C-alpha positions in Angstrom: -20.6 34.0 -59.0 -17.5 36.3 -58.7 -14.2 34.5 -57.8 -14.0 37.2 -54.7 -17.4 36.1 -53.4 -16.4 32.1 -54.0 -13.2 32.5 -51.9 -15.6 34.9 -49.1 -17.8 31.5 -49.1 -15.3 29.4 -49.0 -13.6 30.8 -46.1 -16.3 31.3 -43.7 -17.5 27.9 -44.6 -13.8 27.2 -43.1 -14.0 29.0 -40.3 -17.7 28.2 -39.3 -16.9 23.8 -39.8 -13.3 24.6 -36.8 -16.5 26.3 -34.7 -17.9 23.1 -34.8 -14.8 21.0 -34.7 -13.6 22.6 -31.6 -17.2 22.4 -29.9 -17.2 18.6 -30.7 -14.1 17.7 -29.3 -14.8 20.2 -25.6 -17.7 18.0 -25.3 -16.5 14.7 -26.5 -15.2 14.2 -22.6 -18.8 14.9 -21.1 -20.5 12.2 -19.5 -23.7 11.7 -18.2 -25.2 8.9 -16.4 -28.8 10.3 -17.9 -29.0 11.8 -21.1 -31.3 14.4 -20.4 -28.5 15.8 -17.9 -26.3 16.9 -21.0 -26.8 20.6 -21.9 -28.1 21.5 -24.6 -25.9 21.5 -27.9 -23.5 18.5 -26.3 -23.2 15.3 -28.0 -23.4 12.1 -26.1 -20.0 9.7 -27.2 -20.3 5.9 -26.1 -17.5 4.6 -24.0 -16.4 2.4 -26.7 -16.0 5.7 -28.9 -13.7 7.3 -26.4 -11.4 4.6 -26.1 -10.7 4.9 -29.7 -10.5 8.1 -29.8 -8.1 8.4 -26.9 -5.8 5.8 -27.8 -6.1 6.8 -31.4 -4.5 10.3 -30.3 -1.2 10.3 -30.4 -1.1 14.4 -29.1 -3.2 14.6 -26.7 -4.2 13.8 -22.6 -7.2 13.1 -21.8 -8.7 15.7 -19.4 -12.1 15.0 -17.4 -14.0 17.9 -16.5 -14.7 18.6 -12.8 -18.5 17.4 -12.6 -17.3 14.2 -14.1 -14.5 13.3 -11.4 -17.6 14.6 -8.9 -20.4 12.0 -10.3 -17.9 9.3 -10.6 -17.5 6.3 -8.0 -13.5 6.6 -7.1 -12.3 3.6 -4.6 -11.5 5.2 -1.6 -8.8 3.6 0.6 -10.4 1.2 3.1 -8.9 0.0 6.3 -6.5 -3.0 5.6 -4.8 -3.0 9.4 -7.1 -0.3 11.7 -5.2 2.7 12.2 -2.4 1.5 10.0 -2.8 0.4 6.3 -5.1 1.3 4.2 -5.9 0.3 0.2 -4.1 1.6 -2.3 -1.9 3.5 0.0 2.1 3.4 -0.3 4.5 3.1 2.8 8.4 2.8 3.3 9.2 1.5 6.7 12.8 1.8 7.4 15.9 1.0 10.0 19.2 0.8 10.5 21.0 -2.7 9.5 20.0 -5.0 11.8 16.7 -3.5 12.9 14.3 -6.0 12.2 12.3 -3.8 9.6 12.0 -7.5 7.8 11.4 -9.5 10.6 8.6 -6.8 11.8 7.1 -6.5 7.8 6.9 -10.7 7.3 5.1 -10.9 10.8 2.6 -8.1 9.4 2.2 -9.4 5.7 1.5 -13.0 7.4 -0.9 -11.5 9.4 -2.5 -9.8 6.9 -2.8 -12.6 4.8 -4.6 -15.1 7.7 -6.8 -12.0 8.8 -5.5 -11.9 12.3 -5.0 -9.1 14.4 -1.5 -7.8 14.8 -0.7 -6.6 18.8 -3.4 -4.3 18.9 -4.0 -3.7 15.1 -7.7 -4.6 14.1 -7.5 -6.7 10.9 -10.6 -6.6 9.3 -10.2 -9.2 6.5 -7.7 -11.5 5.2 -5.9 -9.7 1.3 -3.7 -11.3 -1.4 0.3 -10.2 -0.9 2.8 -10.8 -3.0 6.3 -10.7 -1.4 8.8 -9.6 -4.2 12.2 -10.8 -2.1 15.6 -9.8 -2.8 17.8 -11.1 -0.1 16.3 -14.2 1.6 17.5 -17.8 0.7 14.7 -20.2 0.8 15.8 -21.8 4.1 16.2 -18.9 5.9 12.4 -17.8 5.5 11.2 -21.2 6.2 13.0 -20.8 9.6 12.0 -17.4 10.2 8.2 -18.3 9.3 7.6 -21.5 11.3 8.8 -19.5 14.7 6.3 -17.2 13.9 3.4 -19.3 13.8 0.9 -17.8 16.2 -0.9 -19.8 18.6 -3.9 -20.3 17.1 -7.1 -22.7 18.1 -8.1 -22.5 14.6 -5.3 -24.0 11.9 -7.3 -22.9 9.2 -6.2 -19.5 9.8 -3.1 -20.5 9.2 -3.7 -22.4 5.9 -5.1 -19.6 4.6 -2.3 -17.7 5.3 -0.2 -20.0 3.7 -2.1 -20.2 1.1 -2.7 -16.1 0.7 0.8 -14.5 1.0 3.2 -15.2 -2.0 6.8 -15.0 -2.5 8.8 -14.0 -6.1 12.3 -14.3 -5.1 16.0 -13.7 -6.3 16.3 -17.5 -4.9 13.1 -19.4 -5.3 13.5 -21.6 -9.0 10.4 -22.7 -10.3 10.7 -26.2 -11.3 8.9 -28.5 -13.1 8.5 -31.9 -14.0 8.8 -33.0 -18.0 9.2 -35.7 -19.9 11.9 -36.4 -21.7 11.0 -38.7 -25.3 14.8 -40.1 -25.2 14.8 -42.0 -22.4 11.3 -42.2 -21.3 11.6 -40.8 -17.7 10.4 -37.2 -16.2 13.3 -34.9 -15.5 13.1 -31.7 -13.2 13.9 -28.9 -15.3 14.4 -25.3 -14.3 12.7 -22.0 -16.0 15.3 -19.3 -14.7 13.6 -16.9 -16.6 11.3 -16.8 -14.9 13.0 -16.3 -11.3 13.1 -12.7 -10.0 15.6 -10.8 -11.4 16.8 -6.7 -11.1 14.2 -4.6 -11.8 15.6 -1.1 -13.0 15.3 -2.9 -16.3 12.3 -2.5 -18.4 11.0 -6.0 -19.6 12.0 -7.1 -15.8 10.1 -5.0 -14.6 7.1 -5.4 -16.7 6.6 -8.9 -15.6 6.7 -8.0 -12.2 3.8 -5.7 -13.0 2.3 -8.9 -15.7 2.1 -11.5 -12.1 0.8 -8.6 -9.9 -2.1 -8.0 -12.9 -2.7 -11.4 -13.2 -2.7 -12.4 -10.2 -4.6 -10.2 -8.4 -2.7 -9.3 -5.7 -4.2 -7.0 -3.7 -1.3 -5.8 -0.8 2.7 -5.6 -2.9 5.8 -5.8 -0.7 9.5 -5.1 -2.0 11.9 -6.4 0.5 14.2 -3.9 -0.4 15.3 -1.3 -2.8 18.8 -2.4 -2.3 18.6 -5.8 -3.8 15.7 -5.6 -6.0 17.6 -2.8 -8.0 21.2 -1.9 -9.1 20.7 1.6 -9.1 24.7 3.4 -9.8 23.5 6.1 -7.3 20.8 4.8 -4.6 20.6 8.7 -3.4 20.0 10.3 -6.8 16.2 11.4 -7.5 16.8 10.3 -11.4 17.3 6.6 -10.3 14.1 6.6 -8.3 11.5 8.7 -10.8 13.0 6.8 -13.7 12.7 2.8 -12.4 10.6 3.0 -9.1 7.6 5.9 -9.2 6.3 4.3 -12.5 5.6 1.3 -10.7 4.3 3.1 -8.1 1.7 5.5 -9.8 0.9 1.7 -12.1 -0.1 0.3 -8.5 -1.8 3.9 -7.4 -3.7 3.5 -10.2 -4.6 0.2 -9.5 -5.9 0.6 -6.2 -2.7 -1.9 -5.1 -1.3 -1.3 -1.1 2.5 -1.3 -2.1 5.4 -1.2 1.2 8.5 -0.9 0.9 11.6 -2.3 3.2 14.8 0.4 2.7 17.3 1.6 4.6 18.7 4.2 6.9 21.5 6.6 6.4 24.5 5.6 8.8 24.6 9.5 9.7 22.0 10.0 12.5 19.0 12.4 11.4 16.9 14.9 13.3 17.2 14.4 17.3 19.8 11.5 16.8 17.5 9.3 14.8 18.7 7.2 12.1 17.2 9.0 8.6 15.6 7.2 5.5 18.3 7.1 3.3 18.4 8.2 -0.3 17.0 11.1 -1.9 13.7 13.0 -0.9 12.2 12.6 -3.9 10.8 9.2 -2.2 8.5 10.9 0.4 6.9 12.7 -1.7 4.2 10.7 -2.8 3.9 8.5 0.3 1.1 7.5 2.5 3.5 6.7 5.1 7.2 6.6 6.3 7.5 5.1 9.6 10.8 4.3 11.1 11.8 1.3 13.2 14.3 0.9 16.0 15.3 -2.1 18.1 16.8 -2.2 21.3 19.6 -4.5 20.1 21.7 -3.4 17.1 22.0 -7.2 15.6 19.3 -9.4 16.1 20.6 -13.7 15.5 16.6 -13.7 14.0 17.2 -17.0 12.3 19.1 -18.3 15.9 17.2 -21.6 16.9 16.8 -20.2 20.3 13.8 -18.0 21.0 13.5 -14.8 20.1 13.2 -12.2 22.6 13.4 -8.3 21.7 11.4 -4.4 21.6 11.5 -2.2 19.0 9.6 0.8 18.4 8.2 2.4 15.2 7.7 6.3 15.0 5.8 7.8 12.2 7.3 10.1 10.0 4.2 10.8 7.2 0.6 9.6 7.9 -2.1 10.2 5.9 -5.3 8.8 6.7 -4.2 8.5 10.2 -5.4 10.6 13.1 -3.3 12.8 15.5 -4.0 9.8 18.5 -3.0 6.6 15.4 0.5 8.5 14.9 1.9 8.2 17.9 5.0 6.3 18.6 4.6 2.4 19.0 6.2 0.4 21.3 6.1 -3.4 20.8 7.8 -6.0 22.2 8.8 -9.3 20.4 8.4 -13.0 22.5 8.3 -16.5 21.2 6.8 -14.9 17.8 4.3 -13.4 19.4 4.1 -9.5 19.0 2.8 -7.2 21.8 2.2 -3.8 22.1 4.1 -1.8 25.5 3.7 1.3 25.3 0.8 3.4 23.0 -1.0 6.7 23.6 -4.2 5.3 21.1 -4.6 2.0 23.6 -4.3 4.3 26.5 -6.9 6.5 25.6 -9.2 4.2 24.4 -8.8 2.0 27.8 -9.7 4.9 30.0 -12.5 5.8 27.6 -13.3 2.4 27.6 -14.0 2.2 31.1 -15.3 5.4 31.7 -18.3 4.3 29.2 -18.9 0.8 31.0 -18.7 2.7 34.3 -22.2 5.0 32.8 -20.3 8.0 32.5 -22.2 10.0 29.7 -20.0 10.0 26.6 -19.9 14.5 26.8 -18.6 13.9 30.4 -16.1 11.2 29.0 -14.7 14.1 27.0 -14.2 16.4 29.3 -12.6 13.9 31.9 -9.9 13.0 29.3 -8.8 16.6 28.3 -8.9 16.8 32.2 -6.6 13.9 33.3 -4.4 13.4 30.1 -4.8 16.5 28.0 -6.6 14.5 25.0 -9.3 15.7 23.3 -11.5 13.8 21.5 -15.2 15.0 20.9 -18.0 12.6 22.3 -19.1 10.9 19.5 -15.7 9.6 18.4 -15.9 8.2 22.0 -19.5 6.8 20.7 -18.0 5.3 17.2 -15.0 3.5 19.1 -18.0 1.8 21.9 -20.1 0.4 18.3 -16.9 -0.4 16.7 -15.5 -2.0 19.3 -18.7 -3.8 21.2 -18.3 -1.9 24.6 -21.2 -2.3 27.0 -22.8 -0.2 29.6 -21.6 -2.6 32.9 -23.4 0.5 35.5 -26.8 2.5 34.6 
């Protein structure tokens, strides 16, 4: 056999090997529940083989075919607080100093930990929550939460909340009793390395992520950005993208809900309202951006007297919420309890309930709401409201 023929055969063989290798690479990512659904010519690869291939590669990104994406059962946002908070979402609640943003967040999370309704917001079930606090002393937390304790007929709800709401803080020191072999006495030993530290350090952030994952928290609260991070420039998009956004992405991948407490700029925003401090990059991946304002500039929440003040929150960005749920809400806090003063959503539902119970047909309710308060809601949605809230026809 001539050298020229051998060379041509070798070249042809190499080309065919490359074609087969390329075909295998393109089909390895194809998944199917039933092997009979695989297209002709594809090769079934086990999940273990796929994992080995992915982790063994340092130069490629995982590519998922659209068919596989459509075929998989991804977790969908489930309501943790109806009309407000969903699983796997990310929220920033911000306001000026003294606006009550931390107090409101703590009260909201206590209700979520108990599985107890917050004002008119329904809480379907209790959640396990980690509150990452960079500001409050333990004595202040004690005073505040004891005032927040709702009037309950069943103390089991309160006990459930105490069990589900966990704190990690700069100021809560882990203490263990250990036997001193020299004295034979048990002594209190503090492990400061287990306390919360500045989260722009990678090791400290990893420690927090390990804590979240091991304890399987469903909700993580960050209160607040200024006390948990030590950025040189809090308005810098780079600081946020390097130190905060990777953590948010990590939480979203695990369907963990994140609630961040942040500050407003000193200068006014649109229409004289306060505006979120820092870069617009913060808002890009958010599901909820809520501005909270109080009727008082400064409020002593930890004073021994009963707390009475009004506040409102305004939705500046709201995924997963209907147009009505995004309306501004006014609240009143009195003696540890929160009540809604005014909210269009509540008004619309109250009218729909009234007409439903009077026996008005669903389509007629739809027309009446549009005529009386200029609110257009479908008759099918009114029917869903009725089933969900348990409305009863009082008149035929």
